[in-house]
C-alpha positions in Angstrom: -48.9 -5.7 -28.8 -47.7 -8.7 -26.8 -44.3 -7.2 -26.5 -45.8 -4.0 -25.2 -48.1 -5.8 -22.8 -45.2 -7.7 -21.2 -43.1 -4.6 -21.0 -46.0 -2.7 -19.5 -46.5 -5.4 -17.0 -42.8 -5.5 -16.1 -42.6 -1.7 -15.8 -45.8 -0.8 -14.1 -47.9 -3.8 -12.9 -46.0 -4.9 -9.8 -46.9 -8.3 -8.2 -49.2 -8.2 -5.1 -46.3 -8.4 -2.7 -44.8 -5.2 -4.2 -48.0 -3.3 -3.6 -47.9 -4.4 0.1 -44.2 -3.5 0.3 -44.8 -0.1 -1.2 -47.5 0.7 1.3 -45.5 -0.7 4.2 -42.4 1.3 3.2 -44.1 4.6 2.7 -47.8 4.9 3.7 -47.7 8.4 2.2 -47.7 6.9 -1.2 -51.1 5.4 -0.7 -52.4 8.8 0.4 -50.9 10.5 -2.7 -52.3 7.8 -5.0 -55.8 7.9 -3.4 -56.0 11.7 -3.9 -54.4 11.7 -7.4 -56.4 8.7 -8.8 -59.7 10.0 -7.3 -59.1 13.5 -8.8 -58.2 11.9 -12.2 -61.3 9.7 -12.2 -63.5 12.6 -11.3 -61.9 14.7 -14.1 -63.5 12.2 -16.5 -66.7 11.2 -14.6 -67.8 14.8 -14.3 -68.3 14.7 -18.1 -71.1 12.2 -17.4 -72.5 14.3 -14.5 -71.1 12.2 -11.6 -68.1 11.7 -9.4 -66.6 9.5 -6.6 -65.8 10.4 -3.0 -64.1 7.2 -1.8 -62.1 5.3 -4.5 -62.3 1.9 -2.8 -66.0 2.2 -2.0 -67.6 3.9 -5.0 -66.3 1.4 -7.6 -67.5 -1.7 -5.6 -70.7 -2.2 -7.6 -68.9 -1.7 -10.9 -71.4 0.9 -12.3 -69.2 4.0 -12.0 -66.2 1.9 -13.1 -68.0 0.9 -16.3 -69.1 4.5 -16.8 -65.5 5.7 -16.3 -64.3 3.3 -19.0 -67.0 4.4 -21.4 -66.1 8.1 -20.9 -62.3 7.7 -21.4 -62.6 5.2 -24.3 -65.5 6.7 -26.1 -67.0 3.2 -26.5 -70.1 1.5 -25.1 -69.6 -1.4 -22.7 -72.0 -4.3 -22.2 -75.2 -3.4 -20.4 -74.5 -3.3 -16.6 -76.4 -5.3 -14.0 -78.6 -3.1 -11.8 -79.1 -5.5 -9.0 -77.7 -4.9 -5.5 -76.5 -8.5 -4.9 -72.8 -9.4 -4.7 -73.2 -11.5 -7.9 -74.5 -8.5 -9.8 -71.6 -6.3 -8.6 -69.0 -9.0 -9.5 -70.6 -9.3 -13.0 -70.3 -5.5 -13.5 -66.7 -5.4 -12.3 -65.8 -8.4 -14.5 -67.4 -6.6 -17.5 -65.1 -3.6 -16.8 -62.0 -5.9 -16.3 -62.9 -7.8 -19.5 -63.0 -4.4 -21.4 -59.6 -3.4 -20.0 -58.2 -6.8 -21.1 -59.7 -6.3 -24.6 -57.5 -3.3 -24.9 -54.4 -5.5 -24.7 -53.8 -5.0 -21.0 -52.9 -8.1 -18.9 -54.2 -7.7 -15.4 -52.0 -9.2 -12.7 -53.5 -10.4 -9.4 -56.5 -8.2 -9.8 -59.9 -9.9 -9.6 -63.4 -8.7 -9.4 -63.9 -10.1 -5.9 -61.1 -7.8 -4.5 -62.7 -4.8 -6.1 -66.2 -5.6 -4.8 -64.7 -6.3 -1.4 -63.2 -2.8 -1.4 -59.5 -3.9 -1.4 -57.7 -0.5 -1.5 -54.4 -1.9 -2.9 -56.2 -3.8 -5.7 -58.5 -0.9 -6.5 -55.5 1.5 -6.8 -53.7 -1.0 -8.9 -56.7 -1.3 -11.3 -57.1 2.4 -11.6 -53.3 2.8 -12.3 -53.7 0.2 -15.0 -56.5 2.2 -16.6 -54.5 5.4 -16.4 -51.5 3.7 -18.0 -53.6 2.3 -20.9 -55.8 5.3 -21.6 -53.7 8.3 -20.5 -50.1 7.3 -20.9 -49.7 4.4 -23.3 -50.5 6.4 -26.5 -48.1 9.2 -25.7 -45.4 9.2 -28.4 -42.5 11.5 -28.7 -39.6 11.0 -31.1 -40.0 7.3 -31.4 -40.4 6.8 -27.7 -43.7 6.0 -26.0 -45.6 5.6 -22.8 -43.5 6.5 -19.7 -40.4 7.2 -21.7 -42.3 9.3 -24.2 -43.9 11.3 -21.4 -40.6 11.8 -19.7 -39.0 12.9 -23.0 -41.9 15.3 -23.6 -41.3 16.9 -20.2 -37.6 17.2 -20.9 -38.1 18.8 -24.3 -40.6 21.3 -22.9 -38.6 22.3 -19.9 -35.2 22.3 -21.7 -35.1 26.1 -22.0 -35.5 26.5 -18.2 -32.0 26.3 -16.7 -33.2 25.6 -13.1 -35.3 22.6 -14.1 -33.9 19.2 -14.7 -36.5 16.5 -15.2 -34.9 13.0 -14.9 -37.8 11.0 -13.3 -41.3 11.2 -12.0 -40.6 11.6 -8.3 -37.8 13.9 -6.9 -37.4 15.9 -10.1 -40.8 17.5 -9.4 -40.4 18.3 -5.6 -39.5 21.9 -6.0 -42.6 22.6 -8.2 -40.6 24.4 -10.9 -41.1 21.5 -13.4 -44.9 22.0 -13.2 -44.6 25.8 -13.5 -42.2 25.4 -16.5 -44.7 23.2 -18.3 -47.5 25.8 -17.8 -45.2 28.7 -18.7 -43.9 27.0 -21.8 -47.4 26.6 -23.3 -49.2 29.5 -21.6 -46.6 32.1 -20.6 -49.2 34.6 -19.7 -50.5 32.5 -16.8 -47.3 32.4 -14.6 -44.6 35.0 -14.0 -41.9 32.5 -14.0 -39.1 34.9 -13.4 -40.4 35.6 -9.8 -40.3 31.9 -8.8 -37.6 30.7 -6.4 -36.2 27.2 -6.2 -36.0 27.4 -2.4 -39.8 28.0 -2.1 -41.3 24.7 -3.3 -44.7 25.1 -1.6 -45.4 28.4 -3.4 -44.3 26.9 -6.6 -46.4 23.8 -6.3 -49.5 25.6 -5.1 -49.1 28.2 -7.9 -48.9 25.4 -10.6 -51.8 23.4 -9.0 -54.1 26.5 -8.7 -53.3 27.8 -12.2 -53.8 24.4 -13.8 -57.2 24.0 -12.1 -58.4 27.5 -12.9 -57.1 27.9 -16.4 -56.3 24.5 -17.8 -59.2 22.5 -16.4 -56.8 20.1 -14.6 -58.2 19.2 -11.1 -55.8 19.4 -8.2 -54.7 15.8 -7.9 -51.8 16.4 -5.5 -51.1 18.2 -2.2 -48.1 20.5 -2.1 -47.5 19.6 1.5 -47.5 15.9 0.8 -45.0 16.2 -2.0 -42.6 18.5 0.0 -43.0 16.3 3.1 -42.2 13.0 1.3 -38.6 12.0 0.6 -39.6 10.4 -2.7 -43.1 11.4 -4.1 -45.2 8.6 -5.5 -44.2 8.0 -9.1 -47.6 6.9 -10.2 -49.3 9.9 -8.7 -46.8 12.3 -10.4 -47.1 10.5 -13.8 -50.9 10.6 -13.6 -50.9 14.4 -12.9 -48.2 15.1 -15.5 -50.1 13.1 -18.1 -53.1 15.5 -17.6 -50.8 18.3 -18.6 -49.7 16.4 -21.7 -53.3 15.8 -22.8 -54.3 19.4 -21.9 -51.6 20.6 -24.2 -52.2 17.9 -26.8 -53.8 20.5 -29.0 -50.6 22.5 -28.8 -48.7 19.3 -29.4 -50.7 18.7 -32.5 -50.2 22.2 -33.7 -46.4 21.8 -33.1 -46.4 18.6 -35.1 -48.5 20.3 -37.8 -46.2 23.3 -37.9 -43.2 21.0 -38.1 -44.7 19.2 -41.1 -45.5 22.5 -42.8 -42.0 23.8 -42.0 -40.4 20.7 -43.5 -42.6 21.0 -46.6 -42.0 24.7 -47.0 -38.2 24.2 -46.5 -38.2 21.8 -49.3 -40.2 24.1 -51.5 -38.0 27.1 -50.6 -34.9 25.1 -51.4 -36.3 23.9 -54.7 -37.5 27.4 -55.6 -34.0 28.8 -54.8 -32.5 26.1 -57.0 -35.0 27.0 -59.8 -34.1 30.7 -59.4 -30.4 29.8 -59.5 -30.9 27.7 -62.6 -32.9 30.5 -64.4 -30.2 33.1 -63.6 -27.3 30.9 -64.6 -29.1 29.8 -67.7 -30.0 33.5 -68.6 -26.4 34.7 -67.9 -24.9 31.8 -70.0 -27.4 32.4 -72.9 -26.7 36.1 -72.8 -22.9 35.5 -72.9 -23.4 33.1 -75.9 -25.7 35.8 -77.5 -22.9 38.4 -77.2 -20.1 36.1 -78.2 -21.6 34.6 -81.4 -21.6 38.0 -83.3 -18.0 38.5 -82.4 -17.1 35.1 -83.7 -19.3 35.6 -86.8 -17.5 38.9 -87.7 -15.4 38.1 -90.7 -14.2 41.6 -91.6 -10.5 41.2 -92.2 -7.8 43.5 -90.9 -5.4 45.2 -93.3 -2.1 44.2 -91.6 -0.6 41.1 -90.3 -0.1 42.7 -86.9 -3.8 43.5 -86.6 -4.8 40.0 -87.6 -2.3 38.5 -85.1 -4.0 40.7 -82.5 -7.3 39.1 -83.4 -5.7 35.7 -83.1 -4.4 36.7 -79.7 -7.9 37.8 -78.7 -9.2 34.5 -79.8 -6.5 32.7 -77.8 -7.6 34.6 -74.7 -11.2 33.7 -75.4 -10.3 30.0 -75.6 -7.9 30.0 -72.6 -9.4 32.5 -70.3 -13.0 33.4 -71.1 -14.6 30.2 -72.4 -13.3 27.6 -69.8 -15.3 29.2 -67.0 -18.4 29.1 -69.2 -17.8 25.4 -69.9 -17.8 24.9 -66.2 -21.0 27.0 -65.8 -22.7 24.9 -68.5 -21.6 21.7 -66.8 -22.8 23.1 -63.4 -26.1 24.1 -64.9 -26.8 20.6 -66.1 -25.7 19.2 -62.7 -28.0 21.7 -60.9 -30.9 20.8 -63.2 -30.5 17.1 -62.7 -30.1 17.5 -58.9 -33.2 19.7 -58.8 -35.3 17.2 -60.8 -34.1 14.4 -58.4 -35.1 16.4 -55.4 -38.5 17.3 -56.9 -39.2 13.6 -57.7 -38.2 12.6 -54.2 -40.4 15.2 -52.5 -43.4 14.2 -54.7 -43.3 17.5 -56.7 -43.8 17.9 -60.4 -40.7 18.2 -62.7 -39.2 21.6 -63.1 -40.0 23.3 -66.5 -37.6 26.2 -67.1 -38.8 29.4 -68.7 -39.2 29.2 -72.5 -35.9 29.2 -74.2 -34.0 28.2 -71.1 -34.3 24.4 -71.3 -31.1 22.4 -71.1 -31.8 21.5 -74.7 -32.0 25.2 -75.6 -28.6 25.8 -73.9 -27.1 22.8 -75.7 -28.4 24.1 -79.0 -27.0 27.6 -78.4 -23.7 26.1 -77.2 -23.6 24.0 -80.4 -24.0 27.1 -82.5 -21.3 28.9 -80.5 -18.8 26.0 -81.1 -19.7 25.9 -84.8 -19.0 29.6 -85.4 -16.0 29.3 -83.1 -14.5 26.6 -85.3 -15.3 28.6 -88.5 -13.8 31.7 -86.8 -10.4 30.0 -86.1 -10.3 28.6 -89.6 -11.0 32.0 -91.0 -8.3 33.6 -88.8 -5.7 31.2 -90.0 -6.7 31.6 -93.6 -6.6 35.4 -93.3 -3.1 35.2 -91.7 -2.0 33.0 -94.5 -3.5 35.5 -97.0 -1.8 38.4 -95.3 1.5 36.6 -95.1 1.2 36.0 -98.9 0.1 39.6 -99.4 3.0 41.0 -97.3 5.4 38.8 -99.3 3.9 39.9 -102.6 3.8 43.6 -101.6 7.4 43.5 -100.6 8.3 41.8 -103.8 6.3 44.4 -105.7 8.2 47.2 -103.9 11.6 45.6 -104.5 11.0 45.1 -108.2 9.4 48.4 -108.7 12.2 50.2 -106.9 14.8 48.3 -109.0 12.9 49.2 -112.1 12.4 52.8 -111.1 16.1 53.1 -110.3 17.0 51.6 -113.7 14.6 54.0 -115.6 15.8 57.0 -113.7 17.3 59.5 -116.3 16.4 57.2 -119.2 13.8 59.5 -120.6 16.1 62.5 -120.4 18.8 60.5 -122.1 16.5 59.5 -125.0 15.3 63.0 -125.5 18.9 64.3 -126.0 19.7 65.7 -129.4 23.4 65.1 -129.2 23.2 63.6 -132.6 22.6 67.0 -134.2 26.2 68.1 -133.6 27.8 64.7 -133.9 30.0 63.5 -136.7 29.4 60.4 -138.7 31.6 58.3 -136.5 29.9 59.7 -133.4 26.6 58.9 -134.9 27.7 55.3 -135.5 28.9 55.1 -131.9 25.6 56.6 -130.7 23.8 54.0 -132.8 25.8 51.2 -131.2 25.1 52.6 -127.8 21.4 52.9 -128.7 21.3 49.3 -129.9 22.8 48.2 -126.5 20.1 50.2 -124.7 17.4 48.6 -126.8 18.7 45.2 -125.8 18.7 46.3 -122.2 15.2 47.7 -122.6 14.0 44.4 -124.0 15.6 42.5 -121.1 13.6 44.7 -118.6 10.3 43.8 -120.3 10.1 40.7 -118.1 10.5 42.7 -115.0 7.7 45.1 -116.0 5.4 42.2 -116.8 6.3 40.6 -113.4 5.5 43.9 -111.7 2.1 44.1 -113.5 1.4 40.4 -112.6 2.2 41.0 -108.9 0.0 44.0 -108.8 -2.8 42.0 -110.4 -2.4 39.2 -107.7 -2.4 41.8 -105.0 -5.7 43.1 -106.4 -7.2 39.6 -106.5 -6.2 39.0 -102.9 -7.8 42.2 -101.7 -4.6 43.9 -100.7 -5.6 46.9 -98.5 -3.1 49.2 -100.3 -4.1 48.2 -103.8 -4.8 51.8 -104.9 -1.2 52.9 -104.3 0.1 49.7 -105.9 -2.1 50.2 -108.9 -1.0 53.8 -109.2 2.7 52.9 -109.0 2.2 50.0 -111.5 0.3 52.3 -113.9 3.1 54.9 -113.7 5.7 52.2 -114.4 3.6 50.9 -117.4 3.0 54.4 -118.7 6.7 55.2 -118.3 7.6 51.9 -120.0 5.4 52.7 -123.0 6.9 56.2 -123.2 10.4 54.8 -123.1 9.5 52.5 -126.0 8.2 55.4 -128.0 11.2 57.6 -127.2 13.6 54.7 -128.0 12.0 54.3 -131.4 12.1 58.1 -132.1 15.7 58.4 -131.1 16.7 55.4 -133.4 14.9 57.1 -136.3 16.7 60.4 -135.6 20.1 58.7 -135.3 19.5 56.7 -138.6 18.5 59.9 -140.5 21.5 61.8 -139.1 23.8 58.9 -140.0 22.5 58.9 -143.6 22.9 62.6 -143.9 26.4 62.5 -142.5 27.4 59.7 -144.8 26.5 62.0 -147.7 28.4 64.8 -146.3 31.3 62.4 -145.5 31.5 61.5 -149.2 31.9 65.1 -150.0 34.7 65.4 -147.5 36.3 62.2 -148.7 39.0 64.0 -150.5 39.5 66.3 -147.6 39.7 63.3 -145.3 42.3 61.7 -147.4 44.4 64.8 -147.2 43.9 65.1 -143.4 44.3 61.4 -142.7 46.8 61.7 -139.8 44.6 64.2 -138.0 41.5 62.2 -138.6 43.1 59.0 -137.2 44.0 60.9 -134.0 40.5 62.3 -133.6 38.9 58.9 -134.2 41.2 57.3 -131.6 40.3 60.0 -129.1 36.6 59.7 -129.8 36.8 55.9 -129.4 38.4 56.2 -126.0 35.7 58.5 -124.9 32.9 56.3 -126.2 34.4 53.2 -124.5 34.2 54.9 -121.1 30.6 56.0 -121.7 29.1 52.6 -122.4 30.8 50.5 -119.6 28.1 49.3 -117.0 30.3 49.5 -113.9 27.6 50.6 -111.4 25.4 47.6 -112.2 28.3 45.2 -112.0 29.0 46.6 -108.5 25.3 46.3 -107.5 25.3 42.6 -108.6 28.3 41.9 -106.5 26.6 43.5 -103.5 23.3 41.5 -103.9 25.1 38.1 -103.8 26.2 38.2 -100.1 22.8 39.7 -99.1 21.0 36.8 -100.7 23.4 34.4 -99.0 22.5 36.0 -95.6 18.8 35.9 -96.3 19.1 32.2 -97.1 21.0 31.5 -94.0 18.4 33.4 -91.9 15.5 31.5 -93.5 17.3 28.2 -92.9 17.7 29.0 -89.2 14.0 30.0 -89.0 12.8 26.8 -90.6 15.0 24.8 -88.2 13.4 26.7 -85.3 9.9 26.0 -86.7 10.7 22.3 -87.0 11.8 22.2 -83.4 8.5 23.9 -82.4 6.6 21.3 -84.4 8.4 18.4 -82.8 8.0 19.9 -79.3 4.2 20.4 -79.8 3.8 17.0 -81.5 5.7 15.1 -78.7 3.4 16.6 -76.0 0.2 16.3 -78.0 0.9 12.6 -78.8 1.0 12.0 -75.1 -1.9 14.2 -73.9 -4.3 13.2 -76.6 -4.3 9.5 -75.9 -4.2 10.2 -72.1 -7.5 12.2 -72.4 -9.0 9.4 -74.5 -8.0 6.8 -72.0 -9.4 8.7 -69.1 -12.7 9.2 -71.0 -12.9 5.4 -71.5 -12.0 4.7 -67.8 -14.8 7.1 -66.6 -17.2 5.3 -68.9 -16.3 2.0 -67.4 -16.4 3.4 -63.8 -19.9 4.8 -64.3 -21.1 1.4 -65.6 -19.2 -1.0 -63.5 -19.4 0.7 -60.1 -18.5 -1.4 -57.1 -18.9 -0.9 -53.3 -21.2 1.5 -51.6 -22.3 4.7 -53.2 -20.1 6.6 -50.7 -17.2 4.5 -51.8 -17.9 5.2 -55.4 -18.2 8.9 -54.7 -14.9 9.0 -52.8 -13.2 7.1 -55.6 -14.6 9.4 -58.3 -13.6 12.6 -56.4 -10.0 11.2 -56.1 -10.2 10.5 -59.8 -11.4 14.0 -60.5 -8.5 15.4 -58.4 -5.9 13.4 -60.4 -7.5 14.8 -63.6 -7.4 18.4 -62.4 -3.8 17.9 -61.4 -3.0 17.2 -65.1 -4.0 20.8 -66.0 -0.4 22.2 -66.0 0.4 19.9 -69.0 -2.5 21.3 -70.9 -1.3 24.9 -70.1 2.2 24.0 -71.3 0.8 22.7 -74.6 -1.2 25.9 -75.0 2.1 27.8 -74.6 3.8 25.7 -77.3 0.8 26.2 -79.5 1.0 30.0 -79.0 4.7 29.9 -80.2 3.6 27.9 -83.2 0.9 30.4 -84.2 3.3 33.3 -83.6 5.8 31.6 -86.0 3.0 31.3 -88.6 3.2 27.5 -88.7 0.1 26.0 -90.2 1.0 22.3 -90.5 2.6 19.7 -88.4 3.5 16.3 -89.7 4.6 15.1 -86.2 1.1 14.7 -84.8 -2.5 14.3 -85.9 -3.7 16.2 -82.8 -4.5 19.9 -83.1 -4.8 22.2 -80.1 -8.6 22.4 -80.7 -8.8 18.6 -80.4 -7.0 18.8 -77.1 -9.1 21.6 -75.8 -12.4 20.0 -76.7 -11.2 16.6 -75.2 -10.1 18.3 -72.0 -13.4 20.2 -71.6 -15.4 16.9 -72.3 -13.2 15.1 -69.7 -13.9 17.6 -67.0 -17.6 17.7 -67.8 -17.9 14.0 -67.9 -16.3 13.4 -64.5 -18.4 16.1 -62.9 -21.6 14.6 -64.4 -20.6 11.2 -63.2 -20.1 12.5 -59.6 -23.4 14.3 -59.7 -25.1 11.1 -60.8 -23.8 9.3 -57.8 -24.8 12.2 -55.5 -28.3 12.0 -56.9 -28.3 8.2 -56.4 -27.4 8.8 -52.7 -30.3 11.4 -52.4 -32.7 8.8 -53.9 -31.4 6.0 -51.8 -31.7 7.9 -48.5 -35.1 9.4 -49.4 -36.6 6.1 -50.4 -34.8 3.8 -48.0 -33.1 1.7 -50.7 -30.6 -0.8 -49.3 -27.2 -1.3 -50.8 -28.3 -4.8 -52.0 -31.3 -3.3 -53.8 -29.0 -0.7 -55.4 -26.7 -3.4 -56.5 -29.6 -5.3 -58.0 -30.8 -2.2 -59.9 -27.3 -1.7 -61.2 -27.0 -5.3 -62.3 -30.4 -5.2 -64.2 -29.5 -1.9 -65.8 -26.0 -3.0 -66.9 -27.4 -6.2 -68.4 -29.5 -4.2 -70.9 -27.2 -1.1 -71.2 -25.0 -1.2 -74.2 -22.0 0.2 -72.3 -23.1 3.8 -72.9 -24.5 4.5 -69.5 -28.0 4.7 -70.9 -30.7 2.4 -72.2 -32.5 3.2 -75.4 -36.3 2.7 -75.6 -36.1 -0.9 -76.8 -33.5 -1.9 -74.2 -35.7 -0.4 -71.4 -38.8 -2.2 -72.7 -36.8 -5.5 -72.7 -35.6 -4.8 -69.2 -39.1 -4.2 -67.9 -40.4 -7.4 -69.5 -37.6 -9.4 -67.9 -38.6 -8.0 -64.5 -42.2 -9.2 -65.0 -43.9 -6.1 -66.3 -46.8 -6.9 -68.5 -47.8 -3.7 -70.4 -49.3 -2.5 -73.6 -48.2 0.5 -75.7 -50.2 3.0 -73.7 -48.8 1.9 -70.3 -45.2 1.8 -71.7 -45.7 5.3 -73.1 -46.8 6.4 -69.7 -43.8 4.9 -68.1 -41.5 6.5 -70.7 -43.0 9.9 -69.9 -41.8 9.4 -66.3 -38.3 8.2 -67.0 -37.7 10.3 -70.1 -39.6 13.6 -69.5 -37.4 15.5 -72.1 -38.2 12.8 -74.8 -34.5 12.2 -75.6 -35.2 8.5 -76.3 -32.9 7.3 -73.6 -33.2 6.2 -69.9 -30.4 7.0 -67.5 -29.5 4.9 -64.4 -30.8 7.7 -62.2 -34.2 7.7 -64.0 -34.2 3.9 -63.8 -33.8 3.8 -60.0 -36.3 6.6 -59.6 -38.8 4.5 -61.4 -38.0 1.2 -59.7 -38.3 2.8 -56.2 -41.2 5.2 -57.0 -43.6 3.4 -54.6 -41.3 3.3 -51.6 -40.9 7.0 -50.8 -42.4 8.3 -47.6 -43.3 11.7 -48.8 -45.7 14.3 -47.6 -48.8 14.9 -49.7 -50.9 17.9 -50.4 -53.7 16.4 -48.2 -51.3 16.0 -45.3 -50.1 19.6 -45.6 -53.7 20.7 -45.8 -54.6 18.8 -42.7 -51.7 20.4 -40.9 -52.8 23.9 -41.8 -56.3 23.0 -40.6 -54.9 22.2 -37.2 -53.0 25.5 -37.0 -56.2 27.2 -38.2 -58.3 25.6 -35.4 -60.3 23.5 -37.8 -61.3 26.5 -39.9 -61.3 26.4 -43.7 -59.0 29.4 -43.7 -56.1 30.7 -41.7 -55.1 34.3 -40.7 -51.8 36.1 -41.0 -51.6 36.3 -37.2 -52.0 32.5 -36.9 -49.3 31.9 -39.5 -46.9 34.3 -37.8 -47.7 32.8 -34.4 -47.2 29.1 -35.4 -44.4 29.3 -38.0 -40.9 30.7 -38.1 -40.9 34.3 -39.5 -39.4 33.5 -42.9 -41.8 30.6 -43.6 -44.8 32.6 -42.3 -44.0 35.4 -44.7 -43.4 32.9 -47.5 -47.0 31.6 -47.0 -48.5 35.0 -46.6 -46.9 36.2 -49.8 -48.3 33.2 -51.8 -51.7 32.4 -50.2 -54.7 33.8 -52.0 -57.5 35.5 -50.0 -60.1 33.0 -48.8 -63.5 33.6 -50.5 -65.7 31.0 -48.8 -69.0 31.9 -47.1 -67.4 31.8 -43.6 -64.6 34.2 -44.7 -63.4 37.0 -42.4 -61.2 40.0 -43.2 -57.6 38.9 -43.8 -58.5 35.2 -44.2 -56.1 33.2 -46.4 -56.8 30.1 -48.5 -54.5 27.4 -47.2 -56.2 24.7 -49.2 -55.3 25.9 -52.7 -51.9 26.9 -51.4 -51.3 23.3 -50.2 -52.4 21.9 -53.5 -50.1 24.4 -55.4 -47.1 23.2 -53.3 -47.3 19.9 -55.1 -47.8 21.5 -58.6 -51.5 20.7 -59.0 -52.2 24.4 -59.6 -50.1 27.5 -59.9 -49.0 29.3 -56.8 
């Protein structure tokens, strides 16, 4: 108050010589002050049923002066002296001056004797001091007060009027448009401002003075002719008159302040509600995507061909590289939005946001965990299926090759065994046929292994669920049946040959004599038969086939060797990159952990550093994409192991996703810390102290567990029982995760410092807009608030049901309470 008093004295209370100089320089000022100050005094004295005619005469006994002070202050002064003597008058004036001084005003060169003696200069100075203290000092506009506040108020109110430029309390008002603009701004129906002309100041001034007196109850304190006729109107007279406008419109000012408070609160609520809606939609969309994706990943129905399974693998690769990464970002953004929203709610004194049932962050994390579990199982199943199909394709091809070779070998064998060529054969032919048959039996026995192999392969194909098992089984059965038949026919032919041989040997004995006689002929015949038989039993075709298979096998081995060399190059290429990328990701994760714990500099410095760090991480993405391409080549080559690295593509993918998520979360934590700091006025030093205390008890995880937090509070002087600690934990760990983050810690440590609006303050603001009624109407809301916020209130306010209710009345009290979560909107 002392500072203000001295300033007030310097600005407004001029020394005695200045008063004389003012009057000497421009006697018109005294005239203006007399009229203005007299009218101002009468505007208050009339409330007590009296007035003054002559300002220097009517205050001489001190009675009306004391009455004036009682009216404008609303307080009772000491009982006045009713005597007519000079001493009684001086006593009364002194009581008035003492009261003025008790309000913190230092009176300079003004004594009771001068007032009692009717000193005009001193009387005007005293009245100006009263006007300053009771009409101007308490004016406050945007952190400025008194004269500066009143001037700023005038500038703000007349800003929309291009032909008005208020810079002072003298010449800026000479054309009268300033007064008209003030009236028009608050009561546009009273003045047709568009018809006023800057070059007609008398009309403008008289219009403003007449309208103010008639409609605003502001007495005419100035003469238009005096203002126009004076080079520089009296500043004190103008200020006095303008202050009357300020107070006349103070109700509107209060309404404007109330509306501003309500708009600010509603804007916070609307922003928070939008964040809640965004969270709910994002959570719903993400959960729906997870719900649709899990059955696809759970589907374990195998395809019949390697091509079809490789297409499934390609689809899965697209899922991991194209479809899932945006969802990882959405999940990360969802958590960031949730944390930011909760921070804003805490800072605006609102209750924590509780998402719809099933849409909590924990619900999404659980659903995501299920997704990743089935995803991992799906990839393992795909690879096992591809291995199985590769084995099946190999076995099926082997079955076909062996079956074809066997079928080619058996072709014509049944017909040959059914021949009855022995019926017309001679004994030597029979013996030749027997030798040939014995050779066939040896060959047949040798093919037994192939038949057994064919049956074994068919059995394995059945056990591995080969899709074409029925045709394999049918072919195998046909081969086995044919094999059994060949065995039976072979035995039957041997028996027939042996019987014929025995018969012919008997006959031969009978022809022995004949043979001896026909020896030369017989020798020739036997030689011819032998030659024919030799040609018949040579296996020339099979020998040719064997010679053809050898180079084919060599070519196959060469191709396989080249394929394995190519596969080894792919393994080394993938391993070399993975062995660099894997440790790089791990190192970055550790660095972010250290950065989040050991942050230095201002929060803005930390945020800038983290964003640069995030940029460097994102720039590493092409290396991940290149590794994905190498992994695709490995999968297409059906390579399932790699001795050159311990990292799989899945390890790299998960690590990369965690890295991006972690840096984004860390950035969001700093952003929320900035929100908290700005909202609660926390200094950088305080923030550093909070960080130091937190780091001391944090076990380098970025969070404190329950015991660490309790120890931290005890070290800071908190003396609490279990119930109090449980209450504090419910504040810092509303989701009951058993940990306290740094954000929650600084929220708790600074919880008493926030300058937030309360439900009672909002309720009081609505009461002002409602003209002190217990309800508010739609018209009042639409008149006082911006359209979108007025409709926001109208849509959410319940009808007012009090005894003083009128049609269309709305309950702003329950609405104000609901804004802060104490009941449902």
